[in-house]
C-alpha positions in Angstrom: -1.3 -21.4 -11.4 -4.4 -19.4 -10.5 -3.0 -19.4 -6.7 0.2 -17.4 -7.7 -2.3 -14.6 -9.0 -3.8 -14.6 -5.7 -3.5 -11.6 -3.0 -1.3 -12.6 0.0 -4.4 -12.3 2.1 -5.6 -15.3 0.8 -8.8 -14.2 -1.3 -9.6 -14.4 -5.1 -10.2 -11.1 -6.4 -12.7 -12.7 -8.9 -15.0 -14.1 -5.9 -17.6 -11.6 -4.5 -17.2 -10.7 -1.0 -19.5 -12.5 1.2 -22.5 -10.7 2.4 -23.4 -11.2 6.3 -27.1 -11.5 6.4 -29.1 -9.0 9.4 -29.8 -11.0 12.6 -33.5 -11.0 13.4 -34.5 -8.3 16.1 -34.7 -10.1 19.6 -37.0 -7.4 21.0 -40.2 -8.8 20.3 -39.5 -12.4 21.8 -38.1 -11.0 24.8 -40.9 -8.7 25.3 -43.2 -11.9 25.0 -41.2 -14.3 27.3 -41.1 -11.3 30.1 -44.9 -11.1 29.9 -45.2 -15.1 29.8 -43.0 -14.8 32.8 -45.0 -12.1 34.6 -48.1 -13.7 33.9 -46.6 -17.1 35.6 -45.2 -15.2 38.7 -48.3 -13.6 39.3 -50.4 -16.7 39.1 -47.7 -18.3 41.5 -48.0 -15.7 44.0 -51.9 -15.6 43.9 -51.5 -19.4 44.6 -49.4 -18.5 47.7 -51.2 -15.4 49.1 -54.7 -16.5 48.5 -56.0 -19.1 51.0 -57.0 -22.3 49.3 -60.6 -22.3 50.7 -61.8 -18.9 49.6 -62.4 -20.1 46.0 -64.9 -23.0 47.0 -66.6 -20.7 49.5 -67.3 -18.1 46.8 -69.2 -20.4 44.6 -71.2 -21.9 47.5 -72.3 -18.5 48.9 -74.9 -18.6 45.7 -76.6 -21.3 46.8 -80.2 -20.6 48.6 -79.9 -21.2 52.2 -83.4 -22.8 52.6 -82.6 -25.8 50.5 -80.3 -28.8 51.4 -77.4 -30.1 49.7 -77.1 -33.7 49.2 -73.9 -35.7 48.0 -70.1 -34.8 48.0 -70.7 -30.9 48.5 -72.7 -31.5 51.5 -69.8 -32.8 53.7 -69.4 -30.8 56.9 -65.5 -29.6 55.5 -67.2 -27.9 52.5 -70.4 -26.0 54.1 -69.6 -23.6 56.7 -72.6 -21.9 58.5 -71.6 -18.9 61.2 -74.8 -18.2 63.2 -74.6 -14.6 64.6 -75.6 -14.8 68.3 -77.0 -11.2 69.7 -77.3 -10.5 73.1 -80.2 -8.2 74.0 -80.8 -7.1 78.0 -84.5 -6.4 78.4 -85.8 -3.3 80.2 -88.3 -3.7 83.0 -91.6 -4.3 81.5 -90.3 -5.7 77.9 -90.9 -8.9 76.8 -88.5 -11.1 74.3 -89.7 -11.5 70.8 -91.5 -14.5 69.5 -89.2 -17.5 69.4 -86.2 -15.9 71.3 -84.4 -17.9 74.0 -84.7 -16.0 77.0 -81.8 -16.5 79.6 -82.2 -15.7 83.2 -79.3 -13.7 84.5 -79.8 -15.5 87.9 -79.2 -18.5 86.5 -76.0 -20.0 87.2 -73.2 -20.0 84.6 -72.6 -23.1 82.5 -69.4 -24.7 83.4 -67.0 -26.3 80.8 -64.6 -29.0 82.4 -61.7 -30.3 80.1 -60.0 -33.3 81.5 -56.7 -34.6 79.4 -56.3 -38.5 79.5 -52.7 -39.4 78.5 -52.6 -42.0 75.8 -51.2 -45.2 76.8 -47.3 -45.8 75.5 -47.1 -47.7 72.5 -44.5 -50.4 72.5 -42.1 -49.8 69.5 -42.2 -52.2 66.8 -39.2 -53.6 65.2 -39.4 -55.0 61.6 -35.5 -56.5 60.7 -35.2 -56.7 57.0 -32.4 -57.8 54.5 -30.7 -55.7 52.1 -33.2 -56.7 49.4 -36.2 -55.8 51.7 -37.1 -59.2 52.4 -38.7 -59.4 56.3 -36.5 -61.7 58.6 -38.4 -63.3 61.5 
């Protein structure tokens, strides 16, 4: 019989109205995710833009040049030495400094000849297999 006393809207007047809780503020999480995304984007961009050998070269440049390096760090692909050659034309009466290589200007110029030899033609290798991958002879 209590159903008959209820209002036509379907709510019982004795029950308190339901209080809706406030939702948490999404702005701090959005800021954190945005900052993390920017950091990831800059790391990816730096990995793409910076050449891969630039970090390894800076670590090796701190080693003294008069010490020899042994082990895996001594491979020619990681150690690069660039010698600077300076050509100086001496005036009449001048002498070259000690240890300098003197090039006679009247000497013939060195000639480099490059000969390209074509590689022999390779026969194609045909391997016949079944659908399961077994080699058929």
